[in-house]
C-alpha positions as CSV (number, residue, x, y, z in Angstrom):
1,M,90.2,90.6,65.6
2,A,92.4,93.3,63.5
3,G,94.4,96.2,64.3
4,Q,98.0,97.8,65.8
5,A,99.9,94.7,66.7
6,P,103.3,95.2,69.1
7,D,106.3,94.4,68.0
8,G,106.9,90.0,69.1
9,Q,108.9,87.3,67.6
10,P,108.4,85.7,64.3
11,V,106.5,83.3,63.0
12,P,107.4,80.2,61.0
13,A,106.8,79.9,57.5
14,D,104.0,76.6,58.5
15,G,102.4,78.6,60.6
16,S,103.4,75.9,63.2
17,L,102.4,76.4,67.5
18,P,105.1,76.4,70.1
19,E,105.5,72.6,71.9
20,A,103.4,73.8,75.4
21,S,100.5,75.7,73.0
22,A,100.1,72.6,70.8
23,A,99.9,70.5,73.9
24,R,96.7,72.5,74.8
25,L,94.4,72.5,71.6
26,G,91.2,71.5,72.5
27,A,91.3,72.7,76.0
28,A,89.3,75.9,76.1
29,P,86.5,76.7,73.2
30,F,87.2,78.1,69.6
31,G,86.3,80.1,67.5
32,V,87.1,81.6,63.8
33,Y,87.5,85.5,63.3
34,V,87.5,86.5,59.8
35,H,88.7,89.8,58.5
36,V,87.3,91.7,55.7
37,P,89.1,94.7,55.0
38,F,86.9,96.4,52.2
39,C,85.2,99.5,52.3
40,L,83.4,101.3,50.0
41,T,84.0,104.8,51.8
42,R,86.1,105.4,55.0
43,C,84.4,106.9,57.9
44,G,86.3,109.6,59.5
45,Y,86.5,108.3,62.9
46,C,88.1,105.0,61.6
47,D,91.8,103.8,61.8
48,F,90.3,100.3,61.4
49,N,92.6,98.0,59.4
50,T,90.5,98.4,56.1
51,Y,91.1,99.6,52.3
52,T,89.1,101.9,50.2
53,A,89.3,100.8,46.4
54,A,91.7,104.1,46.0
55,E,93.9,102.9,49.2
56,L,94.0,98.9,48.1
57,G,96.4,99.4,45.4
58,S,97.7,96.8,43.7
59,G,98.4,93.3,43.7
60,A,95.1,93.1,46.0
61,S,91.1,92.8,45.3
62,R,88.1,92.3,46.9
63,D,87.5,89.3,43.8
64,S,90.7,87.3,45.0
65,Y,90.3,87.6,48.7
66,P,87.8,84.4,48.8
67,A,89.9,82.2,47.5
68,L,93.1,83.7,50.0
69,A,90.8,83.6,53.3
70,I,90.3,80.2,52.3
71,E,93.8,79.0,51.9
72,E,94.3,80.2,55.2
73,I,92.1,78.5,56.4
74,R,93.6,75.2,54.8
75,L,96.6,76.1,56.5
76,A,95.1,76.3,60.4
77,A,93.5,72.8,59.5
78,R,97.5,71.6,58.8
79,V,98.4,73.5,62.2
80,L,95.8,72.8,64.7
81,H,95.3,68.6,62.9
82,G,91.4,68.3,64.3
83,Q,92.4,68.6,67.7
84,A,91.3,72.8,68.8
85,G,87.5,71.1,68.9
86,P,84.5,72.4,66.9
87,V,84.3,76.0,65.9
88,Q,81.7,77.2,68.3
89,T,81.6,80.6,66.7
90,V,82.5,82.5,63.7
91,F,82.7,86.1,63.0
92,F,82.5,88.2,59.9
93,G,84.3,91.8,61.0
94,G,85.6,94.9,58.7
95,G,85.6,96.3,57.2
96,T,82.1,95.5,56.1
97,P,82.2,92.2,54.9
98,T,79.0,92.5,52.9
99,L,80.5,94.4,50.1
100,L,81.5,90.7,49.2
101,P,78.6,88.8,47.2
102,P,76.6,86.3,49.9
103,G,77.6,83.7,48.2
104,Q,81.5,84.3,48.7
105,L,80.6,84.9,52.8
106,A,78.8,81.3,52.6
107,A,81.9,79.4,50.9
108,I,84.5,80.8,53.2
109,L,81.6,79.1,56.1
110,R,81.5,76.2,53.7
111,A,84.7,75.8,53.8
112,I,85.5,76.4,57.6
113,D,83.0,73.6,58.1
114,A,84.8,71.4,55.9
115,E,88.8,72.0,56.8
116,L,87.7,72.5,61.1
117,G,84.1,71.0,61.7
118,L,81.4,74.0,62.4
119,A,79.5,72.9,65.9
120,P,76.4,72.1,65.6
121,G,74.5,74.9,65.7
122,A,76.8,77.1,65.7
123,E,77.0,81.2,66.4
124,V,78.2,82.9,62.9
125,T,77.8,86.4,62.4
126,A,78.9,89.3,60.2
127,E,78.9,92.8,60.0
128,A,77.2,94.9,58.0
129,N,76.9,98.4,56.3
130,P,73.7,99.3,56.4
131,E,73.7,100.9,52.6
132,T,75.2,97.3,52.0
133,I,72.3,95.0,52.4
134,D,69.1,94.6,50.9
135,P,66.1,92.1,51.1
136,R,67.6,90.2,48.8
137,S,70.9,89.5,49.8
138,L,69.6,89.0,53.7
139,A,68.0,85.7,52.3
140,Q,71.4,84.8,50.8
141,L,73.2,85.7,53.9
142,R,70.4,83.4,56.2
143,D,70.8,80.8,53.3
144,G,74.0,80.7,53.2
145,G,74.6,79.6,56.7
146,V,74.9,83.6,58.9
147,T,73.0,83.5,61.7
148,R,73.4,86.7,63.5
149,L,73.7,90.1,62.3
150,S,75.5,93.2,63.4
151,V,74.0,96.6,62.0
152,G,76.4,99.5,62.2
153,M,74.2,102.4,62.9
154,Q,76.1,104.4,65.2
155,S,73.4,107.0,64.7
156,A,70.0,107.9,63.9
157,V,71.0,112.4,64.0
158,P,71.9,113.1,59.9
159,H,74.0,116.2,61.3
160,V,75.4,112.9,63.8
161,L,76.5,111.2,61.2
162,A,77.6,113.5,59.1
163,V,80.4,114.6,61.7
164,L,81.2,110.9,61.7
165,E,81.0,110.3,57.8
166,R,79.0,108.0,57.3
167,V,77.1,107.7,54.2
168,H,73.8,105.5,54.8
169,E,70.5,107.9,55.5
170,P,68.8,107.9,58.2
171,G,66.4,105.0,59.1
172,R,68.3,103.0,56.8
173,P,69.6,100.3,60.0
174,E,66.2,100.1,61.2
175,Q,64.8,98.8,58.0
176,C,67.9,96.7,57.8
177,I,66.6,94.5,61.2
178,A,63.2,94.2,59.5
179,W,64.6,92.8,56.6
180,A,66.8,90.9,57.9
181,R,63.9,89.6,60.8
182,A,61.7,88.9,57.4
183,A,64.8,87.0,56.2
184,G,65.0,84.2,59.1
185,F,67.7,85.8,61.5
186,A,66.7,85.8,65.0
187,R,69.3,87.0,66.6
188,L,69.8,90.8,65.1
189,S,72.7,93.5,67.0
190,L,73.0,97.6,66.2
191,D,75.8,99.1,67.2
192,L,75.9,102.6,68.2
193,I,79.1,105.6,69.1
194,Y,77.3,108.2,71.9
195,G,79.7,111.3,72.7
196,T,80.8,112.8,69.0
197,P,81.6,116.3,68.4
198,G,77.7,118.3,68.6
199,E,75.4,115.7,69.7
200,S,73.4,116.8,72.7
201,D,71.9,114.9,75.0
202,A,68.2,114.7,72.3
203,D,70.5,113.6,69.6
204,W,71.6,110.7,71.7
205,Q,68.7,109.6,73.0
206,A,66.9,109.6,69.8
207,S,69.8,107.1,69.1
208,L,68.5,104.9,71.1
209,D,64.6,105.3,70.6
210,A,65.2,104.5,67.4
211,A,67.3,101.5,68.1
212,L,65.1,100.0,70.4
213,V,61.9,100.7,68.1
214,A,63.3,98.9,65.4
215,G,63.2,95.7,68.2
216,P,66.6,93.8,67.7
217,D,67.5,91.4,70.8
218,H,71.3,93.0,71.1
219,I,73.0,96.5,71.4
220,S,76.1,97.4,72.0
221,A,76.8,101.2,72.9
222,Y,80.9,102.5,72.4
223,S,81.9,105.5,73.1
224,L,83.9,107.8,70.6
225,I,87.8,107.3,71.1
226,V,89.1,109.8,68.5
227,E,92.2,108.3,67.5
228,D,95.7,109.4,66.1
229,G,95.9,110.0,62.6
230,T,92.4,110.1,60.8
231,R,89.8,112.9,59.6
232,L,88.5,113.7,63.5
233,A,91.2,113.8,64.8
234,A,92.8,116.0,62.5
235,R,89.5,118.1,62.5
236,I,89.8,118.7,66.6
237,R,93.2,119.2,66.5
238,R,92.6,122.6,63.7
239,G,89.6,123.4,66.2
240,E,87.3,122.3,63.9
241,L,85.7,120.3,66.1
242,P,85.5,120.2,70.1
243,A,86.8,117.3,71.7
244,P,84.4,114.9,73.5
245,D,83.5,115.5,77.0
246,D,84.5,112.6,79.6
247,D,81.8,114.0,81.7
248,V,79.2,113.7,79.0
249,L,80.4,110.6,77.8
250,A,79.7,109.4,81.5
251,D,76.1,111.2,81.3
252,R,75.6,109.2,77.9
253,Y,76.7,105.9,78.7
254,L,74.2,106.2,82.2
255,M,71.3,107.2,80.0
256,A,71.9,104.3,77.6
257,D,72.1,102.2,80.1
258,D,68.6,103.5,82.1
259,R,66.6,103.5,78.3
260,L,68.0,100.2,77.4
261,A,67.8,99.0,80.9
262,A,63.9,100.1,80.8
263,A,63.5,97.9,77.2
264,G,64.6,94.6,78.4
265,L,67.8,94.5,77.7
266,T,71.0,93.9,79.8
267,W,74.6,94.8,80.3
268,Y,76.4,91.0,80.5
269,E,79.9,93.2,78.7
270,V,80.4,96.9,79.4
271,S,79.5,98.1,76.3
272,N,77.2,95.6,75.7
273,W,73.1,94.5,76.4
274,A,70.9,91.6,75.5
275,A,67.5,90.6,76.1
276,G,68.8,87.6,77.4
277,P,71.5,85.0,78.3
278,G,70.5,83.6,74.5
279,S,70.8,86.8,73.0
280,R,74.7,87.4,74.3
281,C,77.4,87.7,71.1
282,R,78.9,84.0,71.8
283,H,81.4,85.2,70.1
284,N,82.6,87.5,71.6
285,Q,82.2,85.9,75.2
286,L,84.8,83.2,73.6
287,Y,87.4,86.4,73.7
288,W,86.6,87.8,77.2
289,T,86.6,84.2,78.4
290,G,89.9,82.7,77.7
291,G,88.6,80.7,74.4
292,D,91.0,80.4,71.4
293,W,90.3,81.8,67.9
294,W,92.1,81.6,64.4
295,G,91.6,85.4,62.7
296,V,91.7,85.1,58.5
297,G,93.2,87.7,57.0
298,P,94.7,90.5,56.3
299,G,95.8,92.7,59.7
300,A,93.4,89.7,62.0
301,H,94.6,88.5,65.3
302,S,95.0,84.9,67.2
303,H,95.1,82.7,70.2
304,V,95.5,79.3,70.7
305,G,96.7,78.4,73.6
306,G,98.4,81.4,75.2
307,T,100.0,82.0,72.0
308,R,98.9,85.5,70.1
309,W,100.1,86.3,66.9
310,W,99.2,89.3,64.5
311,N,99.2,88.9,60.1
312,V,100.4,91.0,57.9
313,R,98.4,94.0,57.8
314,H,98.5,95.0,53.6
315,P,95.9,92.7,51.8
316,A,99.0,92.9,48.8
317,A,101.3,91.6,51.6
318,Y,98.9,89.0,53.2
319,A,98.5,87.7,49.1
320,R,101.7,87.7,49.0
321,R,102.1,84.9,51.6
322,I,99.4,82.7,51.1
323,G,100.6,82.2,47.4
324,A,103.7,81.8,48.3
325,G,102.1,78.7,50.5
326,A,103.8,80.8,53.7
327,S,101.9,81.7,56.9
328,P,100.8,85.6,56.8
329,G,101.4,85.9,60.6
330,Q,103.7,89.1,61.0
331,A,104.6,88.4,64.0
332,R,104.0,86.4,67.5
333,E,104.3,86.6,71.5
334,I,104.1,83.1,73.9
335,L,102.1,84.7,76.9
336,T,103.7,83.9,80.4
337,E,101.5,82.6,82.5
338,A,101.5,85.4,84.6
339,E,100.2,87.1,81.4
340,Q,97.0,85.0,80.8
341,A,96.3,85.3,84.5
342,T,96.8,89.2,84.0
343,E,94.4,89.3,81.0
344,R,91.7,86.9,82.0
345,I,91.1,89.6,85.4
346,M,91.1,92.6,82.9
347,L,88.0,90.3,80.3
348,A,86.2,89.1,83.6
349,T,85.6,92.1,85.4
350,R,84.0,93.7,82.7
351,L,81.7,91.0,82.4
352,A,78.5,91.2,84.7
353,A,79.9,87.7,86.0
354,G,82.7,89.5,87.5
355,C,86.6,88.4,88.0
356,P,86.9,85.3,90.7
357,V,88.2,87.2,93.6
358,A,90.6,84.2,93.9
359,D,92.6,85.0,90.9
360,L,94.0,88.3,92.4
361,G,96.9,88.5,93.7
362,P,97.2,90.3,97.8
363,A,97.4,93.6,96.5
364,G,95.2,93.4,93.7
365,R,92.2,91.9,96.8
366,A,93.2,95.3,98.9
367,A,92.7,97.3,95.6
368,A,89.0,95.3,95.0
369,Q,88.3,96.1,98.8
370,Q,89.4,100.0,98.2
371,G,87.1,99.6,94.9
372,A,84.3,98.6,96.9
373,A,84.2,101.4,99.6
374,D,84.4,103.9,96.6
375,G,81.3,102.5,95.9
376,L,82.8,100.8,92.2
377,V,82.8,97.7,93.1
378,S,79.7,95.6,94.6
379,D,80.1,94.8,98.1
380,A,77.9,91.9,98.4
381,A,79.5,90.1,95.3
382,L,82.9,90.7,96.9
383,A,81.2,88.9,100.4
384,E,80.8,85.6,97.8
385,G,84.1,86.0,96.5
386,T,83.3,87.8,93.2
387,V,84.6,91.3,91.5
388,L,81.5,92.8,90.1
389,L,81.7,96.5,89.0
390,T,78.7,99.1,90.5
391,R,77.3,100.7,88.0
392,H,79.5,103.7,88.7
393,G,82.0,101.2,88.5
394,R,81.2,100.5,84.9
395,L,82.3,104.4,84.2
396,L,85.5,103.6,85.1
397,A,86.4,99.9,84.2
398,D,89.4,101.1,83.6
399,A,91.4,102.5,86.7
400,V,89.6,99.6,88.7
401,I,90.7,96.9,86.1
402,R,94.4,99.5,86.3
403,S,94.2,98.8,90.5
404,I,93.5,95.4,90.8
405,T,96.3,94.2,88.3
406,D,98.9,96.7,90.0
């Protein structure tokens, strides 16, 4: 995971964990996230820690990145002493991981296996932008050990893609899914965004229909968030585009839930739908259920045994730290038991499995009862000891979560 981070404590140069966190190694499932911070162009809505060639500057390059990532994996092996357990999931995210040649991604994966140990049947996901993959590269990714592909579709409508500043041609993501299936991928996901300025209900319906015709077994659908500092935010501020409307976003979510459910995809997290338990993203489930993971790469976040840390953001700074044999960690925070409990509640409540009422304090239990009275929490599930969001509750998930954790 990568993104903005709070201030924190210094990370030791050798990356060593606090004693209490080291003692908990192996107690939770373990995964690895590899952040590939490169993009061909910057989408207008994006504020991720990514860099085009023009933005990268000196001291870092795509060509040098895989060797640096492998060095951080070796650092992880030294810090974890083989005690974190086998790697259950690997996720190549970005940025655009598929800007790296498939052989380089495979080399990073081999290093993870050699240094940390891949579990039998490990899930290995690669995110891909449609313009960066073709039948040959997909076959090479599959041969290199990638088992799951997540393709950034966002929309099937040309004018919506234009506002988002996505550069792929409409229809290309669907073609990529077909190519990936032919290459042997059984687990295929498409990402969609709803609420783009200028998008109509018909546009959103067309995107849902196009995604489903492609036949993935997993779809993620996210409401557009206008992030400060992006070109999209500047256009809205200047009045060139309207801001997303909350009521419209809610309607679009319900449209998605209806259409995806009718096609046999069931929600398992507020923004994610899958054809069945075997089609759910195991790596994201590791995040949502209190697992441990090591985040490799510039700006990547990690969590092990109640300690969270984040790497320096710029690839050049990352390269300098790795080149000096030091941890690329910028800072860390050691979570208290109370903070960890709150995070468990926040994440579990977003899941279709729900959050155990037993995890809540007295005020949280009272808030859950009020949520049930307001139609936001399932009465039946609450009676059985689980806080489970209703469909209406999913629209107000953040508010429900705030109420039960305050």
